[in-house]
C-alpha positions as CSV (number, residue, x, y, z in Angstrom):
1,M,17.9,-34.3,13.9
2,D,19.3,-30.6,13.0
3,T,16.8,-28.2,13.0
4,D,19.1,-25.4,12.3
5,G,18.1,-24.8,8.6
6,D,14.0,-24.8,9.9
7,N,15.1,-21.7,12.2
8,D,17.5,-19.7,9.5
9,R,14.0,-19.8,7.1
10,D,11.7,-18.7,9.8
11,N,14.3,-15.8,10.7
12,A,15.0,-15.2,7.2
13,Q,11.1,-14.3,6.9
14,S,10.6,-10.5,7.6
15,P,8.9,-9.9,10.5
16,G,6.3,-7.4,8.1
17,S,6.1,-10.1,5.7
18,Q,2.2,-10.6,4.0
19,N,2.4,-13.8,5.7
20,D,1.7,-12.6,9.1
21,L,-0.6,-9.5,7.8
22,S,-4.5,-9.1,8.5
23,P,-7.0,-9.0,5.7
24,T,-7.5,-5.4,6.7
25,Q,-3.6,-4.5,7.1
26,E,-3.3,-6.3,3.6
27,M,-5.8,-4.4,1.9
28,A,-4.4,-1.2,3.4
29,Q,-1.1,-1.9,2.1
30,S,-2.0,-2.9,-1.3
31,C,-4.1,0.8,-1.2
32,L,-0.7,2.3,-0.4
33,G,1.0,0.7,-2.8
34,I,-1.3,2.0,-5.5
35,V,-0.9,5.6,-3.9
36,E,3.0,5.3,-3.8
37,Q,3.1,4.4,-7.9
38,R,1.1,7.3,-8.8
39,G,4.0,9.1,-6.8
40,K,6.6,6.8,-9.0
41,S,4.6,8.3,-12.0
42,S,3.7,4.6,-13.1
43,I,0.2,5.2,-13.0
44,T,-2.7,8.4,-13.7
45,T,-4.5,9.7,-10.6
46,T,-7.3,8.8,-12.2
47,E,-6.0,5.0,-12.0
48,V,-5.1,5.8,-8.3
49,I,-8.7,6.3,-7.7
50,L,-10.4,3.4,-9.1
51,S,-7.6,0.9,-8.2
52,V,-8.6,2.7,-4.6
53,L,-12.1,1.9,-5.0
54,K,-12.0,-1.4,-6.3
55,T,-9.4,-2.6,-3.2
56,L,-11.5,-1.1,-0.6
57,P,-14.4,-3.4,0.3
58,E,-17.5,-2.5,-0.4
59,E,-18.9,-1.7,2.7
60,G,-15.5,0.3,3.3
61,S,-15.6,4.1,4.6
62,I,-15.6,6.9,3.0
63,Q,-13.2,8.2,6.0
64,A,-10.4,5.0,4.9
65,F,-11.1,6.2,0.9
66,M,-10.6,10.4,1.7
67,W,-7.3,9.3,3.8
68,Y,-5.7,8.0,0.4
69,V,-6.9,10.9,-1.7
70,D,-5.0,12.8,1.2
71,Q,-2.0,10.4,0.9
72,L,-2.6,11.0,-3.3
73,T,-2.5,15.2,-2.9
74,E,0.3,14.7,-0.9
75,I,2.5,13.0,-3.7
76,K,0.9,15.6,-6.3
77,Q,2.0,18.7,-3.9
78,D,5.5,17.1,-3.8
79,Q,6.2,16.6,-7.2
80,A,4.6,20.1,-8.0
81,V,7.4,21.5,-5.6
82,A,10.1,18.9,-7.0
83,L,8.9,20.5,-10.7
84,E,9.5,24.7,-9.2
């Protein structure tokens, strides 16, 4: 029985695919994705903050939230510099 096709499918899946992530890693990637949407001007700063708050668990730490706000601030600064 040839199982090479099964191995090819397994190898085609990237090592960082969401199937391999813990719930905490998935949440972190979701929050980063939200922040990145702001970098692309897809959503407003207020939408980012609300979305990140909704994505973080209720017992989430203020440090985690502040880290994402810091990332958002960096994006805003980069955009301001690009406009100069």
